[in-house]
N, C-alpha and C positions, 0 to 999 in steps of 0.2 A: 494514589501516592501515599507513602507511609511517612511517619514523623521523622525518621532518621535521614530524610532527604537533605542534601546540601545544595547550595547554588550550582554546583558543578555536576552532581549525580542525583538522579531521581530513581526511585524504586516503584515498580508496578507489579500487580498480581495478575493472574490469569484472567484474560478477558477485559482488563482495564483499557480504555481508549487513551492513547497517548496523543494522537493527532486526529482531529475530526475533519472530514472532507468539507470544504467550503469555509472553514475558519481562516482568519488572518494568521499568517505565520511570522513569529518573532524569533524563533529558535530553529536550529537544526539539531540533530541528535546522532550519537554514535552508540551502537549496542555494545555494552561492556560485558554483560552477562545475560544469557538466555537468547530468546528469539522473539521476533515480532512478525505479525501477519499484516499484509497489505491487502485491503479490500476497497471496492468502489461500488457505488450504487449504479445500477443500469436497468431500466425498464422494471422498476419496483423490486428488483432482486439485488442481493449482495453477491458480487463476483470477487472471488479470491484471485489476486494477481501474483502473489508470491509470498515468500518468507525470507526475512533477513536474519542473519546470525551475527555472532560476535565480530566486532570491528567493522561492520557495515554501517553506512551513513544513510539517514533519511531526513526529510524535511528541508533539504537544501534548495529544492526547486523554487519554493515560494520566497526564499531569501534572495535568490539570484534575480528572479523575474518580478519580484514584488507583487505577486498575485496570491489569491487564496489557495489553500491546501487542495490538492487534486485527488487525494485518496485518504482513506482511514488507515490508521496504524494502531494495532492493538497488541497487547502482551499475550504471548503464548507461554503459559507458566509464569514463574517469577522472573522478572526482567529488571536489570539495572541499565540505565542509559546515561551517557555523558551529555551535557547540554552545551551547545555552541551558541552563545548569545549573539544577537544581531550586531551589536557594537563590535564584538571581536571579529565577526564575519566581514562586516563592512570595512574594518581596518585592513584585513587581509586582502579583500577585493581591491582596495585602493592602491595596493602595492603592485597589482597587475598592470602591465602596460595598457594604456588607454585604448589602443587599437584592438586588443584582445577581448575587451569587455563585450562588444557587440557579437563576437563569435560565441562566447560563452552563453550569452542571453539567447542567441539563436539555437544553440544546442539544447538548451532547456526547453524552449518552445517546441522543438522537434520531439524531444523526449515526452513532453506532456501530450502531444498529438499521438505519439506511438502508444502511450499508456491508454488513451481513449480507444484507439483501434484494438488494442489487446483486450480491453474490457469487453468490447462488443463481440470479438471473436470468442472469448471464453464463455460469454453468455450464450452465444449461439451453439457452442460445443455442448454446454450443459443441456440445452433444449434438445439437441440431437440425441444425446445419451438417453434422456427421458423418453423420447419418441421411440427409440430402438427398444428400450426396456418394455415399453407398452406393447409394441408389436410382438416381441418375444413372448410376453405374457399371454397375449391373444392367441398366438400360434400354439402355445402349450395347452390352453383351454380348448381350442378347436381340436387338437390332436386327442386330448383326453375324451372329448365328446364323441369323436369319430370311433375311437376304440370302444367306447361304451355301447355304441349302436351295433 
């Protein structure tokens, strides 16, 4: 973060971690300028889940479900985010009809579960790509060897 940050806006440089997986969440954020990358650790690897751009929100799941952060969010280039503080968020949530709160919490739980499944699938896809590239490399080496003979 840079010194010209305000309580409402924060600035980050390329690679800066805005949210760390496993941390307690007290704020949600909206991307004002730039992009952020979503990653998650799985089997000792870092798996990219996606990129968010201007006007997209992140960090809201831990505010709704009051759980730790489920992924890492880092800046891609220079990024400015708006901060949605817990107090503001809780006030807005209190205005929602009481019967809707369990629905919203369940949706967040399902989204968190889907994020975990997506992480596993992306990791397996990366492993498959590596295996295919290895096979193609061996095939080329074998072809070169046979042509040599």
